Phi, psi and omega in degrees: 000130178231162190282340189282325185258195174065211186298321180301315178298318179298325181273355180071033183252150174254157177303140177062023182248009185212163173255133173262129179239138171223130181219120180212345186292141180302326180300338177256320184282331182270001177243105184305325180294318180291315181296321178297319178297318179296311181300313181292323177295317178292324176297322178293320177298319184294345175294335181249334185208134180303146176244124176259124185229094171294116192268115176298143181306321179299315182293317178301316181298317180294315180298320178294315181298325181274358179073024184263344184300314183282350184260005180281151177300145176295344176279356170264106183274097176280122178234161176294160176306148184245161176286175185302310184295321176294322179294318177301317180296315179300317180295310187298326187253008178287153172283323179208150172244130174246120190209160167245011181270130176295316181295319181294325176302314183290320178296323177303317178298314181300327178269001181057046177250129178299147185229140171244118182266119184271067182209170176280335182210167178220153176284343190247058180300333178298332178282328174293312181298329180277353177089005179276337186232140175242128179273123183226097174303128186279075183250332182223130181302318183295322178293322177295314179302312182297319180294316181293311180295325178291337180278341181301127178081359181273165173211164179258187179291155177280084183243161177228068185292347183248017177100179183258005181085013182244026184300318182299315180297319180295321178296315179300316179299317180295317179297316179298318179295317180293328181272357180072026179295142181288324183248132175251124181299000000 
């Protein structure tokens, strides 16, 4: 995946020049106060940097019902949900990701993109502790704006909480040792 072609090119975006937002959890979409804080916070961010927001159907329906779809800044690029490869490209080349998705938080870490999690808690506290992820309960638009803008250009610690990629070799060594094999690969 490279930054020049594909969806980024279609949207007229350069690498590290935009914020990627994803919001779909019921805890945010079903609470008008939280969704309003997210929408207003992202609109404030979009005054300085474009926000790309692939809009989940649940979120689109709530925003339409609340009359908020037409009131978003033109710098908030609402797009239809995207396929896996387009999402990977959006994640990999974002300046910051603002999300309530557990999977997107982890993918942001794998691409070394700072992440702001728009939730009260996260499954991935090791990423918060390493500085790659910032937990931001979506209660106030200004706090969301500050967290997202503050994450631009940041990075976390050089950690490997999920291993070094050598799990298969280590398993083989353990099996060989347990079986009393003379040679360990």
